[in-house]
N, C-alpha and C positions, 0 to 999 in steps of 0.2 A: 745624136742618141736615142732621140725623141718622136715619135714617128706619127706625123700631124696623121694622114688619112686611119689608121688604129687609136689614135687620141678622138675623132672625127663619129668613130664609128662606137666607141666606149661611153660618149657623152652622150650619143642618141639613144644608145642599149640603156640607161641608166639616168637620164637624166630628171627623167616625168620624175624618179622616183626621189630622187636630190629634191627638185621641186615642194614635192607634196610634203617629204618631213620637215623641209625648211621651213613652209608655210604655214604650217602647223604649228611646229614649234616658233616660229612668231607671233602669231594669232595669241595661242595660250600666255606668249609674253606681255604681250599688249595687254589681253584683259588681266594679269595678274600683276601690272605695273600701273595700270591707268584706271579701274573700277575701284574705289573704297571699300569695295566692302568683301573683296579678293587680295587687296593688297599686304594683305598679312599674312599671306601665304604664298608671298614671290621665294621667299628664300626655301621656305620648308619646303613644297610642292617644282614651281618652277626650277630654281636652283638645285635644289634639294636631290629633285629625284627626273623630269622634263629632260632635264640638262643632259643626262646621262641616259634614260629611256629610246627617245628616239634618234637621238645619234647613232647608240647600238644597234636598236633592231636598223637602221640603214647600213650604216658597214658591216651586219651580219648579210644581211641581201645582196649587197653592191659586190663585197668581196669574191662571193663565188663567181662571179659574175667574170670577174676581169681574169683568173687562170685557171681554178679548176673546172668552173661549168662549161669553158670554152673545150677542154681536153675532153672531158664525158663526153660532151655532144660532139662531137669531132670535127668542129668548126677551126678550133686549133691547127688543124692539119691545112687548111685554106691560108689562114694569117703566117704561118712559116713556109708557106709553099712560095710566097713574091720574096725577094732577096732582104726579109729583115731577120738579123740576128737575133736570139730569144735574148741578148742583153737590151735590145732594144723596146721588144715586146714590153719584159718586166720593167724598161726604167721609162716608158710611158703609162704602164698601170699604176705603177707606183707613184708618180705625179699625180696621175687623174685624184686617186685615193687621196692623198695629205692636201691637194687644193681642195677638193669638194668638202675633206670635214675641215679645215681651217677656214672657207669661205660661208659654212654655215656657220659659225660662231662669230667672223664678222661682220654678217647679217644684223644677227641678233643683239650685237653691243652695240652697232649701230641704230637700230632701231630702240633698243634699252635708253640709250643715251640721249636719244631727240626726244622722246616721252619725261624721261627726268629733266629735263633741262625745261620740257612745257610746266610740267608740274610735281615739281619737286618734293620726296616724302621724306621723312627718320628713318631711321634704323629698325625703330620700334615699330610703326607701320608696316615694314618690311617683312618682319615676322623674323625679328633677333631680338634676340633676350636676353644680352649683355646687360643689366643694368645701367652701369657708367656710359656705355656706349647710346642706347634705344633714343634719347636726342639729339645727337648728330645726327644730319643728312645725310643723305645717300651720293654720293659724288662720282661722279662720272670715269675718275680714276680707281673707283673700286668696281664699279661695274666695269669698266676698263681687263683688269686683274682677275675679278673672279671669270669672265670670262675664257681670259688664258689658261687658267688654270683648270676648268674642264676642256677647253681645245686639246691640251699637250694629255688629259688621261686618256680621253676620246681618240686622238693620235698614236697612242699606245695602243688602245683595243682593237683599233682599225692596222697595225701593224702586226699583232701577233693573228688579227683572223688572215690577214694577205699570209702571215706566215703559212699558214695551214692552207691556205690557195694554193701556194706553191709548191707544198710538198705533196698534197694527195693527186692520184688521176680521177680520181671520183668524188662527185660532191655529196654520193650519201656519206663520206669518211670528213670530209670538209664540215658538213652538219652534224655531225655527232661531235665534234671536237669542239671549232667553233660556236655552236646552240649552246652548248655545253658550259663553255671558258664567259661567253655574253652573257646568258641566263641568267649563270649561278652571279657573274657581278651585280648584274641588273637587281636582280632577288636580296641580294647581300646587300644591299646597297639599302633596298625598301627599307628592309627589318632593321638596320641601322637609324633610319631616319626615326623608326616608331621607338627606339631605345635612346634617341635625343629627347624625343618627347616624356621621358618618367618609366619607360620597362626597361630598365636597367640589363637584365636577361635576354635583350637582344643587341644591347649596345655592342658586344665583341662581333657581331655578324662584320662589321667593317672589314675586321681585317681578315675575311674571305673573299674578298672585293680587288679590283685594283682600282674600283672608285673609291675608294680610301686614298688614292695621291690627291685626289679631289678636296680640299680643303679651302671653300669659303670662309671658314669661321677664322681663319689664320690671316685670312686680306684685309675683314673686317677688322679686326683686333690690331691688325699692322705689326705682325710678327712676319719672321723670315720662313718659318714653317711650308707654308705655300710653295716655295721657290725651291727650295731643297727636293721638296714632293714632285712638284714639277720637275726640274731636271731629273731625277729615276724615270718620272714616264715617260718623258724626253729619250732617257737611254735605251730605256724600252722598246720605245719605236725604232729607233733607229737599230736596234740588234735583231728586233726581230722583222723588221721589213730587207733588211740585208741576207738574213738566212731566207726567206721565201724566196727571195731573187734569184740566190747563188744557186737553192739548190733544182727550183725550175731548170733556171739554165745547165745544167748538171747532169739531170735522172733521165731516163728514157723516156720515152712519152709515145700513146699507143698510137701512132699515127699512121 
């Protein structure tokens, strides 16, 4: 069900983009986690904002190239002129999307785990302002769960963008819908973060964003809320990837 030549083509088309965003995410993480002067911003900026912003932008750009961009340019006609079923094409592109998003967080998890093992910090140093927990040491288990929570939400974001990529035949419509979705999600998440700093009027912005399903505070507090939200995000990802795939397989293409 997977086309290796198409996978190689997709990696070649999006690989540099993925490397750039993963490298930037890793460099920022290394700085916030290792430098004493920036450690207090680790959860506020790195996990609070960058863990959604950078993958979100990568997802928006790469998802356009997976289906709708090729249809719009006419290159999908070449792809389908070879003996490939549409189901094989979408299965290959879904696999690429899921693996690259997941791998981005696998790398940042391992990187942060190594940095934290070499120079452990407390939750208070990392910017967590829960009085009874501020002196608790940040553990690899916490790091793993925080990144897993972020990854599940980004997979949901990737699924929605892939759905729009499968539904539309022109990139302008994809950009209009996916761009609005990702842009509003990121902006609302940023506004909500300012709300958590004391600007109460902005706190409700979290409900306007899919990023509200990302809950590192629940991980730190050792509650099950992040698991429930992660399950919802995973459900959104599965359903939206499926809708995009089915729609692409059944629609008329301007070939």
